[in-house]
C-alpha angles and dihedrals in degrees: 000000000000117000116246119244092253092048090053089051090053095050097043125083113296113264094211137042111236114236100175123019118218138181098244101016141010127229108226140190111261122243137162092279088075090059101038100036112019104039105249089155093049094052087072095045095056095101096185090057094050104061093120096046138067090242127096096054098097122025118264113227131206089235093054091046090052090050090051090050091051091052096051094077090057099044117087092177092078145031116209120189134177120240104227130186111238098227100055102016088232120156109238101166147344135251128189148182107219136186091021107195112190092185095053088032094225141111143175124249127212135177136188129177122190111248095226091052098055091091088069092059138076107243089244094052096096090054091051090050089055090048094051097048093042090053089049089055091055103037102035106026095036093230124160101202136034115188143175142180113236122197108240133246092003092068100032093117091049089050089053091051092050090060087072090067097044105275116137133187109250099180147312136264102208121221089351100128111075121176118167108309095343127093124191140169122251122227111214109218133177143174117214128207092240090058091047090051092054093047091045090055090050100042106017090245140016089268101039095179141313090262092053092050093047091053091049091050090055090055097048116110113260092221129051129206089247 
């Protein structure tokens, strides 16, 4: 029997070098395979999947994505990693620590997964990716705070999930996200080192395991204050 295309991918040499190993996914070092084979450029042209981001306004070109890739090795203000499924070592999205400030010991975190690639992932994989890179910020960069601005209410369910790995809402910027003819609030969220330390003592890591996270989800309140 002939091997399927995906089976051949799994048995061939890995396309990406793993930087952080996970249970459901790996975070890998970007290279041109992500652009030419796995659609890194197209992730930021899928307008319907980008409602809660600043992307999808102007087209993203292969040439500009290649230039961004080339600049990453020279930029110490950010860490950009590919989210790769463990079975096929295929890049399905990207996660980053941005605006790394070693004096203030803080940074911003961002994540995007291509819509057509989500079928390759466990539904909890994005949450594990956030756990892995947040833990890296604390344990390897020595940061004290990792933060993000989440478009509300579009990402309210994602915000709720992030609470399981130590992120808390610290406030709102009202009517501060404008994209085209739509205006939304932004929830300001952050995870602090002291919270990470407590969770790490309880679970062994921010993530713990898929089983731990599933149990915590079942215990979360169905309704939120907002």
